[in-house]
N, C-alpha and C positions, 0 to 999 in steps of 0.2 A: 638712169643707164647703171648696171653697175658696175662696182667698186670706183663710183665719179666720187663717193664720202670718203674714201683715202685720199685722192688728189685734194680736195679741200681743207682736209684734216691736214695733211700736209705744208700747206701754206698758211694754217692758222696759227700753224702750232710753231711761226718762223715769227709771229706780229704780224702776218697780212690779213688784210680781208677781202672776200671772195662773194663778185656776185653770181647770181645764178639766174638763167629762166626756166619755168614748169616749159617746158613744149605744148601740154596738154591744153596751157590756156590763158599759154604767153604774159607771164604774170614775173615780176623780180623779188626776188630778196638778198637783201644781203648778210652772211651769217659776220660773226668779229672771234676773236679769240677767247673773247669774255667764257665762261659756264655757269650754266644755271643750277636749280640745287640737287639737279639730277646728275649732271655732269656731263651733259649737252650742251651744247655751241649756243650763244643768244645768236638769234636772229634780227632780220625786218619784219615787217607786215610784206603780207604778199602786193607786191604794187602795181601799176601801168606802166611803171621807166625806172628807169636805172636810177635816177638822179632821187627820187621819190625814194627808192630803198634806200638809198644811203643815207634818207638823211633822219630814217629812223633807226637804226643798227641798234641792235642791242634791248629793243622796246620788247621781244617779245621771246618767252621762254625756247628751248631749242626742239629736235625734233631727234628717234632716234639713229642709230644707223640704221637700223634696217628698214624706218618709215623713210630714209635719204636714197635707200639702195632701190624702193622700192615706184620711184615716181619718175621722169622722164625728163632727165634736167638736162642742161649745156651749163657749161663754168662762160660767163659774158667776160667777165672784168675779174684779174686778182692787183688789187692798190697795197701801198702803204696808205694808211692814216695821216691825217696830215695833222699834225699838232705845231703847237706854240716854242723855238727850241728858247734855250737858256740865253742870255744875257751876256756880255763883259761884265764882274762884277758879280753877278748873282754867286749865292752859297748853294753849293749840290750838295746830297749824301751820294753817296756814290753803293749802289745796291748787293746786294748781298752775290746776287746771279753775276755778278764780276768774279767771283771764285770757281765757277766752271770752267773761266777761260786757263789758257793756259800760260800768259800774263800774269797770273794772279800770285805767283812769289815773286815776283817785282812790285807787284802793287801796292802787298799787304806790308811790306816794309816803310814806305814810302807815303801812306793813308793808316797809321792806326788808329784812327777816329770815326773813317770811313766820312771825311767829309773832306772839302775843299772850294774853292775858288775859280768859276771863269777866268779865263786869261787872255781864252780866242774860239773864233766859233771857224767851224771847217763845212762850209758847204759842199760834198764830192758829190760824186755818182752812188757811190756807196750808202750813201744818206748821210745824216749830219754828225762830224764831230766836236770835241774841244780839245783845249787844253787846259790842264785842270793841273795846278799846283806845278804845272811845265810836266805834266803827263797826259798823251795822246787817250781821249777815250770817247766813246761809242757813247748817242744820246740814251741808248737805250740800258746802260747802266746807271742812269743817272736819274734822280729826283730833286722837288724845290729843299732847299733846308729848312725845315722851319723850328728854328731859334726860337727857345723862349727865355729874353734876356732878366732876368734878376736885378729892380736896384737893390745897391750896397748899398748899407747906409751907414755913415761912418762915425763913429762914437770916439770921444776922447777915455782913457784909460776910468776916470771921474763919473763919465755919461753911461757908459758900460757898468759899469759897480752899484750908481745908482736906479738903473735899470732892475738890476737881478735884485737889490733888495741888499748889497753890501755896505760896507768904509773901508775905506781906504784909509793909511794912513801909509804915507812915504816915510822911508827911515834915510837919512842922508851918513 
Protein backbone atom coordinates (compact mmCIF):
# COMPACT_ATOMS: atom_id res chain seq x y z
CA UNK A 1 0.00 0.00 0.00
CA UNK A 2 1.45 3.32 -1.08
CA UNK A 3 2.28 5.74 1.78
CA UNK A 4 1.76 3.07 4.45
CA UNK A 5 5.39 3.57 5.35
CA UNK A 6 4.64 7.16 6.41
CA UNK A 7 2.04 5.90 8.91
CA UNK A 8 4.43 3.21 10.17
CA UNK A 9 7.20 5.79 10.59
CA UNK A 10 4.94 8.20 12.53
CA UNK A 11 4.28 5.42 15.06
CA UNK A 12 7.93 4.38 15.30
CA UNK A 13 9.08 7.95 15.91
CA UNK A 14 6.95 8.18 19.07
CA UNK A 15 8.37 4.93 20.47
CA UNK A 16 5.64 2.53 19.37
CA UNK A 17 6.27 -0.73 17.55
CA UNK A 18 4.31 -1.79 14.50
CA UNK A 19 3.37 -5.26 13.30
CA UNK A 20 2.47 -5.50 9.63
CA UNK A 21 1.12 -8.26 7.46
CA UNK A 22 2.30 -9.00 3.93
CA UNK A 23 -0.98 -9.65 2.13
CA UNK A 24 0.85 -11.48 -0.64
CA UNK A 25 2.08 -14.39 1.49
CA UNK A 26 0.26 -13.83 4.81
CA UNK A 27 3.42 -13.39 6.88
CA UNK A 28 4.03 -10.89 9.68
CA UNK A 29 6.87 -8.57 10.56
CA UNK A 30 7.36 -6.22 13.52
CA UNK A 31 9.33 -2.99 13.21
CA UNK A 32 11.08 -1.12 16.03
CA UNK A 33 12.19 2.49 16.42
CA UNK A 34 15.86 1.44 16.28
CA UNK A 35 17.64 2.00 12.99
CA UNK A 36 20.28 -0.01 11.19
CA UNK A 37 23.52 1.39 9.77
CA UNK A 38 21.69 2.47 6.58
CA UNK A 39 19.14 4.49 8.55
CA UNK A 40 16.28 2.02 8.02
CA UNK A 41 14.11 0.83 10.90
CA UNK A 42 15.17 -2.57 12.22
CA UNK A 43 12.62 -5.35 11.95
CA UNK A 44 11.89 -8.96 12.79
CA UNK A 45 12.02 -11.83 10.35
CA UNK A 46 8.92 -12.44 8.28
CA UNK A 47 7.02 -14.92 10.46
CA UNK A 48 3.87 -17.04 10.32
CA UNK A 49 2.29 -15.40 13.40
CA UNK A 50 2.16 -12.02 15.10
CA UNK A 51 3.56 -13.46 18.35
CA UNK A 52 6.52 -14.98 16.53
CA UNK A 53 7.26 -11.66 14.79
CA UNK A 54 7.18 -9.83 18.14
CA UNK A 55 9.71 -12.26 19.63
CA UNK A 56 12.45 -11.39 17.17
CA UNK A 57 12.03 -7.62 16.85
CA UNK A 58 15.25 -5.86 15.74
CA UNK A 59 16.79 -9.12 14.50
CA UNK A 60 17.09 -7.94 10.90
CA UNK A 61 18.17 -4.81 9.10
CA UNK A 62 15.30 -2.78 7.74
CA UNK A 63 14.06 -1.99 4.27
CA UNK A 64 14.02 1.36 2.51
CA UNK A 65 10.84 3.42 2.13
CA UNK A 66 10.73 2.49 -1.55
CA UNK A 67 10.79 -1.25 -0.74
CA UNK A 68 8.02 -0.88 1.84
CA UNK A 69 5.86 1.14 -0.55
CA UNK A 70 6.15 -1.58 -3.22
CA UNK A 71 4.79 -4.31 -0.92
CA UNK A 72 1.11 -5.07 -0.37
CA UNK A 73 0.89 -4.56 3.39
CA UNK A 74 -1.52 -3.76 6.16
CA UNK A 75 -0.88 -2.68 9.74
CA UNK A 76 -2.26 -5.31 12.11
CA UNK A 77 -1.04 -3.99 15.46
CA UNK A 78 0.56 -0.90 16.95
CA UNK A 79 1.81 -1.31 20.51
CA UNK A 80 4.10 0.13 23.12
CA UNK A 81 6.99 -2.18 24.00
CA UNK A 82 6.89 -3.66 27.46
CA UNK A 83 9.68 -2.75 29.80
CA UNK A 84 10.55 -3.15 33.43
CA UNK A 85 9.52 -0.02 35.32
CA UNK A 86 11.79 1.55 37.89
CA UNK A 87 11.13 0.84 41.55
CA UNK A 88 10.95 3.22 44.51
CA UNK A 89 14.50 3.92 45.65
CA UNK A 90 16.11 3.34 42.23
CA UNK A 91 18.71 5.92 41.26
CA UNK A 92 18.08 7.33 37.79
CA UNK A 93 19.62 9.76 35.38
CA UNK A 94 17.47 12.16 33.43
CA UNK A 95 17.95 11.88 29.69
CA UNK A 96 18.82 14.89 27.54
CA UNK A 97 15.58 14.38 25.58
CA UNK A 98 13.77 16.15 28.44
CA UNK A 99 15.46 19.37 27.29
CA UNK A 100 13.12 19.42 24.29
CA UNK A 101 10.00 19.64 26.49
CA UNK A 102 8.26 22.78 27.67
CA UNK A 103 9.03 21.79 31.27
CA UNK A 104 12.79 21.91 30.82
CA UNK A 105 13.12 25.36 32.42
CA UNK A 106 11.70 23.94 35.65
CA UNK A 107 13.81 20.80 35.57
CA UNK A 108 17.20 22.34 34.81
CA UNK A 109 17.24 24.21 38.11
CA UNK A 110 16.08 21.21 40.17
CA UNK A 111 18.36 18.64 38.51
CA UNK A 112 21.74 20.27 37.81
CA UNK A 113 23.45 16.84 37.77
CA UNK A 114 20.62 15.27 35.76
CA UNK A 115 20.19 12.54 38.41
CA UNK A 116 17.58 11.66 41.00
CA UNK A 117 15.86 8.94 42.97
CA UNK A 118 12.45 7.36 42.34
CA UNK A 119 10.07 8.28 45.16
CA UNK A 120 6.80 7.05 43.73
CA UNK A 121 5.53 5.13 40.67
CA UNK A 122 2.32 6.06 38.81
CA UNK A 123 0.81 3.48 36.43
CA UNK A 124 -1.55 5.55 34.27
CA UNK A 125 -3.37 5.24 30.95
CA UNK A 126 -0.85 7.60 29.38
CA UNK A 127 2.06 5.42 30.53
CA UNK A 128 4.32 5.02 33.52
CA UNK A 129 5.39 8.17 35.33
CA UNK A 130 7.45 8.77 38.44
CA UNK A 131 7.99 11.19 41.24
CA UNK A 132 11.73 11.94 41.14
CA UNK A 133 13.00 14.26 43.84
CA UNK A 134 9.45 15.62 44.13
CA UNK A 135 8.96 16.17 40.38
CA UNK A 136 6.64 14.26 38.02
CA UNK A 137 8.67 12.74 35.15
CA UNK A 138 7.69 10.26 32.40
CA UNK A 139 9.47 6.92 31.94
CA UNK A 140 10.71 7.99 28.50
CA UNK A 141 12.96 10.62 30.10
CA UNK A 142 14.72 8.30 32.57
CA UNK A 143 17.51 5.72 32.47
CA UNK A 144 19.19 3.70 35.23
CA UNK A 145 22.02 5.51 36.97
CA UNK A 146 25.08 3.32 36.96
CA UNK A 147 27.10 4.91 39.69
CA UNK A 148 30.69 3.95 40.18
CA UNK A 149 31.49 4.35 43.83
CA UNK A 150 35.09 4.98 44.62
CA UNK A 151 36.44 3.76 47.88
CA UNK A 152 37.92 6.63 49.81
CA UNK A 153 40.86 5.65 51.92
CA UNK A 154 41.28 7.75 55.01
CA UNK A 155 44.84 8.55 55.99
CA UNK A 156 46.28 10.46 58.87
CA UNK A 157 48.57 13.36 58.08
CA UNK A 158 51.54 11.22 59.10
CA UNK A 159 50.45 8.34 56.78
CA UNK A 160 49.85 10.71 53.88
CA UNK A 161 53.28 12.26 54.22
CA UNK A 162 54.85 8.81 54.42
CA UNK A 163 53.01 7.83 51.18
CA UNK A 164 54.35 10.97 49.50
CA UNK A 165 57.86 10.30 50.80
CA UNK A 166 57.88 13.43 52.90
CA UNK A 167 58.74 14.03 56.50
CA UNK A 168 56.38 16.03 58.68
CA UNK A 169 57.33 18.10 61.64
CA UNK A 170 54.60 19.92 63.47
CA UNK A 171 55.67 22.93 65.50
CA UNK A 172 53.54 24.08 68.38
